[in-house]
N, C-alpha and C positions, 0 to 999 in steps of 0.2 A: 156051253161056251163061257157062261158067266163064272162057272166053277173053275175053269182053267185059266181065266184072265189073270188073276193074281199070280199064278205060277209063272205065266209068260212074263208078266211085269217084273217079277223077282229075278227071273233069268236075265231079262234085258238090263235091269239095274246092275246086276253082278257083272255082266259083260262090259257095261259102260264104265263101272268102277275099275274093273281089271284093265281095260284099255287105258284109262287115265293113269292108273298106277304104272303100267308098262311104259307109257309115254314119259311119265316123270322119271322113272328109273332110267329110261334111255337117255333123257336129257341130262340126268346126273352123270351117267357114264360118259356121255359125249363131252360134258363139261370137264370131267376129270381127264379125258384123253386129249382134249384140245390144249396145245401148249400155251403157256402164259405169254402175253404180249411182250415183245422185246423191249427192253429198256432203251430209251433214247437219251443221248448226251449231246451237248453242244460241241460240235466238232471244231468250231472256231476257237475253242479253248483247248487246243491241242498243239503239241510240238510240231505237228505236220504243217501248221499254218503260221504259228508264232515264230518270227525270225529275230534272233539276237545277233548273229554274225552276218555280215554281208555275203552274198553268194560268191563262190570262188570265180574269179575272172576266167573266161574261156580263152585259152591260149591258141594261137595259130600253129597247131601241130599236125603234121601228117601222120596221124595214128595208124592209118591203114598201111602206109609205107613202112613205118617202124616195125609193126607186127609182122608184115610180110617178110621183111629181112630176117627177123628173128626165127621164123618158121622154117627156114631152110634145113633140110635133112640130108643125111648120108644113107646109102643103101644099108638096110638092116637096123636102122634106128627105130626104137620104140620110145614114144614121147609120153611122159607121165606128168600131169599137173596135180598140185595139191594146194588146197586152201583150208582156212580154219573153220570157225564156227558159222553155221548157217541157221539163222532164225528167220523164217521166210514165209510170207503170206501174200505177197503182191507180185503180179506178173512183171518181170523185168526183161524177158527174152525178146520183146518187141521194141524196146527203147531205141530211138533212132540215132542218138548222139554218138559220134565216133569213139569217145572215151568209154562209153558203155559197150557198144557193139564189138569193138576190137578186144576189150577185156574178155568178153564171153567167147570170142573167136579163139582165144588161146586155149580155152577148155574144149570147145567144140571140135577143134582140129587135133586135139591130143588123142592118143590111143586109149589112155586111162586117165580119167579126171576124178580125183578124190576130194571129198569134203566131209565135215562132221555134221550129220543131220540132227540138229538140236531142236526139233519140233516134231509134232505128231501129225500123221496123215490119217484122219479118222472122221467118221460121220456121227460122232457122239459128243456134241458140245456140252450136253448135260452132265457128262462124266468128269468135267474139269475139276481137278483137285487143288492145285496151288493158286496163288494170286494171279500170276501171269497166264495169259492165254496163248500159248505157242501151238497153234493148231491150224491146219488147212484141211479141206475136204480131200478124200483119197484121190480124186481126179487131178489134184495139184501135183501129183507125182510126175505127170507129163510135162509140167512146167519145169520141174527140177531137171528132168531129162533134157528139155529144150535148151537149158543153159550149157549142156555138155556133160554135166555130172553123171557118171555111171558107176561110181564106187563110193559107198558111204559107211562111216562108222556110226554105231547106234548106242554104244555103251556110254551114256551120259545121263545127267541128272534130270533130263526132261523127257526121256523115252517113255516113262510110265506116268506122265502127268494125267493121262486119261485112262489109267488103269489097264488091266489085262486086255480088255476089249479094244482099247485104243491102240495098244501094241500090235494086236492081231491084225487090225485094219492096216496099220503102217506096213507090216511085213508083206501083206498081200498086195498092197498098192505098189510097193517097190518091185516085187516079183513081176507084176503085170507090166511094169514099165521097163523091165530088164535092167534094173539098177541093183548091182551086187551089194550085199550088206553083210555086216558082221558085228558081233558084240551084244546082240539081243536075240532071244529066241523063245519059242513056246515051251522050252524046257531049259534047265541050266546047261545040260550037255550041248543043246543046239546053240546056246549063247557063246559057248567056247569053241564052236566049230568055225573054221575059216570060211570066209566068202572067197570063192575062186573064180577066176576069169582067164580068158585067153585073148590074144590080139589077132585080128584078121591076118591071114597069110604068115603067121608065126607059130612055132611050136612051143615057145616059152610060156610057161604057166605061172600065173601070178596069184598070190593069196593075201588076204587081209585078215588080221586078228585085231580085235578091239576090246579095250578094257577101260573101266572108270576107277579112279582113285578119288575118294571123297574124304573130308576131314572127320566124318563120323561113319559108323557102319550102317547108316540109314538105308542104303540100297543093297545090302547083303541079301542074297536070295534065301528066303525062308522055306520055300517049297520047291525043291529041285524038279518036281514033276509039272510045275506050272510055269507061266511066263517069267523069265528072269533076264538079268543083265550079267555080263561077265565083269566082276569087280575085283579090285585089289584094295582090301580093307585096311583101315589103320589100327594101330595098337599103341597104347601109352603105357610106359613102365616108369616106376619111381626109382630114383637112384639116390644113394646116400652120399653126402659130401662132408667136408670138414666141419667139425663142430656140431654135428647132428643135422646139418641143413639137408633138406630133401628137395630134389628137383625132378621135373618130368622130362622124359624123352619120348618123342612121338615118331613113328615111322611105319612103313608098310608091313603087313603080316607076312612072315617068311613063307608060310604054306601057300599063300596066294601068289607070291612071286614064283614059287616052284611050280604051281599049276600053270602059270603063264609060260614058264620055260618049257614045260612038257608040251604045251600046245604048239610052241614055236618049233620044237624039234620034230614033232609029227608033221606039221605043215611043211617044213623044209624037205622032208623025205619025199613028198609027193608034188612039190612045186619048186620052181626055179628061183623066183623072186618073192620074198615074204615081207610084207609091210606089217608093222605093228603100230596101231593108233592108241595113244594113251590120253584120255580125257582127265586132266589133273586139276583137282580143287584141293590144294594142300591146306588152305584156310578159306574162310568166307571171303566173298568179294566186297564186303563192306569197306568203304573208303577209310574207315578207321585204321585199316591195315596198309593204306597207301597204294602206290602203283606196284603191282606184283609182277615185276619184270625179271625176277631172278628165281630160279628153281632151287629150293632148299637142298642141301647136300643129301639128306636122307631120301629125298624123292628122286634124285639123280640115279639112285641105285636101280630102280625098275627100268629106266630107259637103257642103261648100260647092260643090265642083265638080259634084256631082250636081244641086244646085239650079240652078247656072249653065247646066247642059245642058238643063234643062227639068223636073226632078223637082218635083212639087207637095208631097210629104211625104217626109221622110227619117227613118227609124226606126233607132236604134242598139240593138244587143244585145251581149252577150258579157262585159262587165266584171263581171257579177253583183252590181252595186250601181247605185244611181241616179247619173246625171250630169245636167248642166244642160240647159236648153231654150233654143234660140236661134230667133228669128224673123229669118231671113236673106233679104233681098230679098223680104220678104212671105211667105215659105214657112217652115213649122216644121221645125226639126231637133231631134229628141229624141236626145241623144247616148248615152243608155242608159236603158232602161225597167226595168233590173234583172231580177229573177226573178219568175216568176208561179207556175208549178208546179215544185217543186224537190225531187223524190224521187230525189236523185242517189246516195244510199247504198243498197246492196243487202245488208243484213245476213243475209238468208236464204242468200246465196251466199258472202259474205266475212265472217269474224269481225270484230266491231267494233273490237277492239284493233289489227288490221292496217290497218283504214281510217284510224284516227287516226295510225298510224305512218307511213303512206305519203301522207297527204293534206296537201300544203303550203298548202291554203286555210284549214285550221282553225287558229285562234289557239292558241298554245302558251304560256300563262302558266306561270310557275314554280310548283312545288309543287302542281300540279293534276293529278289522275289522268287517264289517258286516258278513263276512264269519264265524267268530268265536263267534258271539253273540248267546246265548241260553236262553231259558226260565229259570225262577228260579227253583230251586230244588223242592220247595213245589208244583209247578204246575204239576210236573210229579210224584206225589205220592198220594196215597189215601188209602181207606180201602174198603173191601167188608164186609158188615154186614150180619151175619147169625143169624137169629132169630128163636126160637122154640116156637110155640104156641100149647098148649094142653088144651082141655076143654075150648076153647075160651079165654084163658088167656096166656099172654106172660110169658114164663118160663125162657128164657135164651137169652142173646145177646152176640154174639162172634164177634170179630173184627179181620179180616185177612188183614194184611198190603200188599199193592200192590205198585209196582213201574212200571213206563212206560218208554220205551226206548225214549230218546230225540234226537236220531240221528241214522244213519245207516239204513239198509234195513227194519228193523222192527220199524221204527219211529212211535210213537203213540200207540204201542201195549203193553198191560199190562202183567205183570208176577208176580208170588208170590215173595215177597220181600225176599232177602237174610238175613242172621242172623243179620248183622250189621245194615242194613237199616230198618229192621223190628223193632229192638229195638229203633231206633231213631224215627220212626213214632209213635210207642206206647207211648214213652215218650212225644212227641209233643202233642198227643191227651190228655194225662194226664194233661199237663199244660193248654191246651185250655179248658178243661172241669172242672178244679178245681174251677173256680169262680162260677160254678153252683152247687158245692157240690157233683159232681159225682165221684164215686170211680171206677177206672179201674184197674183190676188185670192183671198183666203181666204173661202169661203162656208160655213164651219162644218165639215161632214163631208166636203166636197170643195172643189176650187178651180177657178178658170178662168184661162186665159192671155189676157191682153189683146192683141188683134190690132190 
């Protein structure tokens, strides 16, 4: 026994040391696997709580009565609504105020309700690439659906903010919620495919194609076999002038326009009504460029080429302000519907002073504290377009003015515009659309485009 004791002791010592080593290794692995504690910021220092403007007074308006009267339909009518950019992370479908509920009702009672999905639905917050955090969990797709939205464009500059994995999550979440989408796909070919849908009790087939035009080729697909966006890329050429002067001319690449035209032709062969959504960033949103409420002539080309190829309705998003409306060859072009849901700041993740420091979109008047800087009025107003199609023909276009809270607990949330703001928005649209020869008729709290 005495001879064997050292051997047993050695084995016991080795076992103990091994156990300690495994325990340490396990603790180290666990420490590596455990996520870092979330950073905490003082939410009282955010635009959600800091007020500069007095709250809009609540008008004594029978919103339910107004919207009910607007919703009257004729036999065979198909109702389509369209809104602009949606950056969305807070539930709004349960808000009780009539100016919120009745706005959503317009989309919920439509047959097709379109919007531009400018955020990611994914479960990978660690994959965030840019400064802004435009993300919600995949389950949030059900909140998007609850607002009535059932058709979205995805070709925009935030679709890949969380990389290929984030895009995959988004596509799956939309599919599960039965929200038709276009403009992004797991391959370049898929990104160019139309999202198609039908309307209950109707044989009419609808298709959506979606493209992004950016001021650089940053989002051009580099691997056609991987996740991609459908893009219309820019090109710059140099031209010689008198006296040897050299100037630059920028515009969309011809082959990208031709690819869009081919997509439209193919979509029209198999569908009755084709929408084309164009997310247009012709220049940066930096306020050094001013309020970008006019579409440059070279950019008008792609909207009109879409109509010439067979598109029935062309919807512009991206400038984050309203632009004019044109009836081109009998088809409507909405050059920009501005914003609809604009919860683009995330003060729970980024201190408010840094947002103002890094955000070129926010106006910077002199002698105004970062606490008091706000986006321009035009950024927080837009329109909901309500279109009536009957017999595969567009019969009516109604424009419902919308304002968005720019501060307070409902920051970024849309509402039906009050009387004064509605009149101002309609007048602004009239002025922006006048160069295209478009007539807009003011009906009080909403307007109509004369076809």
